[in-house]
C-alpha positions in Angstrom: 116.0 174.3 100.6 113.4 175.6 98.6 109.6 175.2 99.9 107.2 174.0 97.2 104.5 171.3 96.7 104.2 168.6 94.0 100.9 168.2 92.1 100.2 164.4 92.3 100.3 162.8 88.6 97.7 160.8 87.5 96.9 157.3 89.0 97.9 158.8 92.4 96.2 160.3 95.4 95.1 163.9 94.6 97.4 166.5 96.1 96.0 168.8 98.7 95.9 172.3 97.9 99.1 174.2 97.2 99.6 175.9 100.8 103.0 176.6 102.4 103.7 173.7 105.2 104.4 176.2 108.0 104.4 173.3 110.5 107.2 171.4 108.2 109.1 175.1 108.3 108.9 175.0 112.2 110.1 171.4 112.4 113.1 172.4 109.8 114.3 175.4 112.4 113.6 173.0 115.3 116.3 170.5 113.3 118.6 173.3 113.1 118.8 174.5 116.5 119.3 170.7 117.4 122.3 170.7 114.9 123.8 173.7 116.9 122.9 172.1 120.4 124.6 168.6 119.1 128.0 170.3 117.9 127.7 172.3 121.2 128.0 169.0 123.2 130.7 167.2 121.3 133.8 168.1 123.4 132.2 167.2 126.2 130.2 163.9 125.7 131.4 161.5 122.7 134.6 159.8 122.3 134.3 161.0 118.5 137.2 163.2 117.0 136.4 167.1 117.4 137.9 170.1 117.1 138.5 170.9 120.9 139.4 168.1 123.2 140.7 167.2 126.7 137.3 168.9 128.0 135.1 168.2 131.1 133.1 164.7 130.4 129.2 163.9 130.6 127.8 160.5 130.2 124.1 162.5 129.7 125.7 164.5 126.7 127.4 161.2 125.5 124.2 159.7 125.6 122.2 162.9 124.2 124.7 162.7 121.1 124.1 159.3 120.4 120.4 159.8 120.4 120.6 162.7 118.2 122.6 160.5 115.8 120.0 157.8 115.6 117.5 160.1 114.0 118.0 163.6 113.4 120.0 163.8 110.3 117.7 161.3 108.7 115.0 163.7 109.2 116.7 166.4 107.8 117.1 164.6 104.7 113.8 163.6 104.8 112.5 167.5 105.2 114.9 168.4 102.2 113.6 165.8 100.0 110.1 167.0 100.2 110.7 170.0 99.0 112.9 168.8 96.0 109.9 167.5 93.5 108.1 170.7 93.5 111.2 172.9 92.7 111.7 170.3 89.8 108.4 170.5 88.6 108.3 174.4 88.8 111.7 175.0 87.0 112.4 171.9 84.8 115.4 169.6 84.7 118.1 172.5 83.7 116.9 175.1 85.9 116.7 173.0 89.0 120.1 171.7 88.3 121.3 175.3 88.2 119.4 176.2 91.5 120.7 173.3 93.3 124.3 174.0 92.0 123.9 177.7 93.3 122.0 177.0 96.4 124.1 173.8 97.9 127.1 173.7 95.4 128.1 177.3 95.8 128.4 177.3 99.7 129.9 174.0 99.9 133.0 175.1 97.6 133.2 178.5 99.5 132.5 176.6 103.0 135.2 174.0 102.2 138.0 176.6 101.3 137.3 179.0 104.3 135.1 177.5 107.0 136.7 174.5 107.8 140.5 175.2 107.0 140.1 177.8 109.5 138.6 175.3 112.2 141.1 172.8 111.0 144.0 175.2 111.5 143.1 176.0 115.0 143.2 172.1 115.7 146.5 172.3 113.9 147.9 174.9 116.3 146.5 173.8 119.6 146.8 170.0 119.5 149.1 168.6 116.9 152.2 169.8 118.7 154.3 170.9 115.6 156.5 174.0 115.0 153.8 176.9 114.8 153.3 177.7 110.7 151.4 180.4 108.9 147.9 179.9 107.7 149.1 180.4 104.1 151.6 177.6 104.4 148.9 175.3 106.7 146.2 175.9 103.9 148.9 174.6 101.0 150.9 172.2 102.1 148.7 170.4 105.1 145.4 171.3 104.5 145.5 170.8 100.4 148.3 168.3 100.9 150.7 169.6 98.4 153.5 169.5 101.3 155.2 166.2 102.5 153.3 164.2 104.9 154.8 164.2 108.7 156.4 160.6 109.7 154.3 161.2 112.9 151.0 162.6 111.6 148.0 162.2 114.1 145.3 162.7 111.8 142.2 162.5 111.4 143.3 162.0 107.9 145.9 163.2 105.6 145.7 165.8 104.0 143.3 167.9 106.3 141.1 168.6 103.3 137.4 167.9 104.2 134.1 169.3 104.3 133.5 169.2 107.9 129.7 169.6 109.0 129.2 170.5 105.0 129.0 167.3 104.3 125.2 167.1 104.6 125.0 169.6 102.0 127.3 168.0 99.7 125.3 164.7 100.1 122.2 166.6 99.7 123.3 167.9 96.6 124.1 164.6 95.5 120.8 163.0 96.1 119.1 166.0 94.1 121.5 165.1 91.0 120.3 161.3 91.3 116.7 162.4 91.8 117.1 164.7 88.6 118.5 161.8 86.6 115.7 159.2 87.8 113.2 161.7 86.8 114.7 162.2 83.3 114.8 158.4 82.9 111.2 157.9 84.2 110.1 160.7 81.3 111.8 158.4 78.9 110.2 155.0 80.3 106.8 156.7 80.5 106.7 157.5 76.8 107.1 153.7 76.1 105.0 152.2 78.8 101.6 152.9 80.4 101.8 154.1 83.8 100.5 151.8 86.5 98.7 152.6 89.6 101.2 152.9 92.2 101.4 150.5 95.4 102.8 153.4 97.3 100.0 155.8 96.9 98.4 153.7 100.0 99.3 155.9 103.3 101.9 153.7 105.4 100.6 152.4 108.6 102.2 150.1 111.5 102.9 147.4 109.2 104.6 149.5 106.8 106.8 151.2 109.5 107.6 147.5 110.8 108.8 146.5 107.7 110.9 149.7 107.4 112.5 149.4 110.5 113.4 145.9 109.7 114.7 146.7 106.5 117.0 149.3 107.7 118.1 147.2 110.7 119.1 144.7 108.2 121.1 147.0 105.8 122.8 149.3 108.7 123.9 146.0 110.3 125.4 144.3 107.0 126.9 147.8 106.2 128.6 148.1 109.4 130.3 144.7 108.9 132.5 146.7 107.0 132.4 150.6 108.2 131.7 151.1 111.7 130.2 154.1 113.0 132.3 157.0 112.5 134.2 155.8 109.6 134.2 158.2 106.6 135.1 157.5 103.0 135.8 159.6 100.1 133.5 158.5 97.3 135.1 159.6 93.9 137.6 161.5 96.3 135.2 164.2 96.4 131.8 163.0 98.3 132.6 162.7 102.1 130.3 159.9 103.1 129.7 157.9 106.5 128.5 154.4 105.1 127.1 153.4 108.8 124.3 155.8 108.4 124.0 155.6 104.6 120.8 153.2 104.5 119.2 155.6 106.9 120.4 158.8 104.9 119.4 157.6 101.6 116.1 155.5 102.8 114.4 158.8 104.1 115.5 161.1 101.3 113.7 158.8 98.9 110.7 158.5 101.6 110.6 162.5 101.4 110.4 162.4 97.8 107.5 160.0 98.0 105.5 161.5 100.9 105.2 164.5 99.0 104.3 162.7 95.6 101.7 160.5 97.3 100.3 163.2 99.9 101.7 161.2 103.0 102.4 164.2 104.9 98.8 165.5 104.9 97.1 161.9 105.2 99.3 160.3 107.6 97.0 158.6 110.5 98.1 160.8 113.7 97.3 157.6 115.7 100.2 156.0 114.3 102.7 158.6 114.7 101.8 159.6 118.4 102.0 155.4 119.2 105.4 155.6 117.5 106.4 158.8 119.0 105.6 157.6 122.4 107.6 154.2 121.9 110.4 156.0 120.8 110.6 158.5 123.8 110.6 155.4 126.0 113.4 154.2 124.2 115.3 157.4 124.4 114.6 156.9 128.4 116.0 153.8 128.3 119.1 154.7 126.9 119.8 157.7 129.3 118.9 155.1 132.1 121.7 152.9 130.8 123.8 155.9 130.8 127.7 154.7 130.6 126.7 151.4 130.4 125.3 152.0 126.7 129.0 151.1 125.7 127.6 147.8 125.2 126.0 148.5 122.1 128.9 148.0 119.3 129.4 150.4 116.5 129.9 147.6 114.0 131.4 144.3 113.4 129.5 140.7 113.2 128.7 140.5 116.5 125.8 140.5 119.1 126.2 144.2 120.4 126.4 145.4 116.7 123.0 143.7 116.0 121.2 144.9 118.9 122.5 148.4 118.2 121.3 148.2 114.6 117.9 147.2 115.6 117.6 149.5 118.3 118.7 152.8 116.3 116.7 151.6 113.3 113.2 151.6 115.5 114.3 154.9 117.4 115.3 156.6 114.0 111.7 155.4 112.3 110.0 156.5 115.4 111.5 159.6 116.2 111.1 160.8 112.5 107.3 159.8 112.3 106.7 161.1 115.8 108.1 164.3 115.1 106.5 164.7 112.0 102.9 164.1 113.8 103.8 166.0 116.8 104.7 169.5 114.5 102.0 168.6 111.9 99.3 168.8 114.7 100.6 170.9 117.5 103.4 173.3 116.0 101.5 174.8 113.1 101.4 178.2 113.8 103.3 180.8 112.1 104.1 184.4 112.4 107.0 186.9 111.6 109.4 185.8 114.0 108.9 181.9 112.7 109.1 182.7 109.2 112.7 184.8 110.0 113.8 182.1 111.6 112.7 179.5 109.0 114.4 181.7 106.4 117.7 181.8 108.2 117.8 178.2 109.2 120.0 177.2 106.1 122.4 179.7 106.7 122.4 178.9 110.6 123.5 175.3 109.2 126.5 176.8 107.2 128.0 179.3 109.6 127.2 178.0 113.0 130.2 175.9 113.6 133.1 178.5 113.7 130.9 180.1 116.2 130.2 176.9 118.7 134.1 176.0 118.4 135.2 179.6 119.3 132.9 179.6 122.2 134.1 176.2 123.1 137.8 177.5 122.9 136.8 180.7 125.0 134.9 178.6 127.6 137.9 176.1 128.1 139.7 176.6 131.5 136.9 178.4 133.4 136.1 176.0 135.8 133.0 174.8 134.5 131.3 171.2 134.4 130.7 169.8 131.1 126.8 170.4 131.5 127.1 174.3 132.6 129.4 174.7 129.8 127.2 172.6 127.2 124.2 175.0 128.5 126.2 177.9 128.3 127.2 177.5 124.9 124.1 176.5 123.4 122.2 179.2 124.9 124.8 181.9 123.4 125.6 180.2 120.1 121.8 179.4 119.0 120.4 183.2 119.0 123.9 184.5 117.9 123.9 181.8 114.8 120.5 183.1 113.6 121.2 186.8 114.4 124.3 186.5 112.2 122.4 184.6 109.6 119.7 187.1 109.4 122.5 189.9 109.0 124.3 187.7 106.2 121.0 187.2 104.1 120.5 190.9 103.6 123.7 191.4 102.2 123.6 192.3 98.4 123.1 188.8 96.4 123.1 186.6 99.3 119.3 185.8 99.4 119.6 183.8 95.9 122.4 181.4 97.9 121.5 181.8 101.4 
């Protein structure tokens, strides 16, 4: 996730001086911590499939996971997309693609052949109830699917081959390739037509954000008529996609590119951001107040609960994304040696944190802890440990180019 700025083209608002966006780096670190904390809560709150199961349950952690799901990966796509145009401008098309394949593609492939099968093997051994098999046999027969599928296979899919939490890196790579294709097509188009003044140069305000929320709500509701939440599909038998959240992810990646192109990050009215942050925090408080009754919100289908949740989720997504961007731009701007180290390690933490989290979840099983205590203990250990391990990995020979 390279950090760079993009000089605004003709007919757009002038770009600010080329400076490193320390506040955006700080936000990226906070989002990375939130990812670790979110995965730490998975076995104790939501009813989603997870590598560890049959653990104490907490309605509050289920609500926390639901709230996180409304916005944090959309904001991750936005922040990542902000740095994409600058990388393209500095390197050119071919070097940009080469850099993306190195930075995103290589960890994706290595992780899918090491981290993810290790996690899936632990689930196979602990919960599937089959005769124990060696890891090499599992990898070939079950993970890659070269063996025969058992008649009583329990899923979540066959074969076990998947990208796990690396789906974000995979999708980000796909979006980066699409961005490259769009830039190349735009170059050809601009040779034949006179560039027009872009209506997107105007900084978004309340009206634009309301229309964004409405558009996301409609698109989300329509997609979920066929693909409910937590339903993953393989696109081209390779790309791991959750269609129920695709409108949000694709939209916020696009908005991240446009934000850098038109200087929105610097020119956005803080008063607008504070108001949306306040409203979204109130919306979060309402969800926690509802607690276990939040099941009235449907995951999909043509029904009122699904429509209500699509609207509510979209409003929280827009409000929290805009609000957190404003909060960090206005109040979390400091930088020092520690913050720079955390920022440099954030990407590696995302890649390597899950095995650490799952191992700790297995370790805490049967210790008599409540769901909240297990989650708190796990988060307090996993977050600093993941950053320390990442800092060490990045200092290995040749690792900085990739991690």
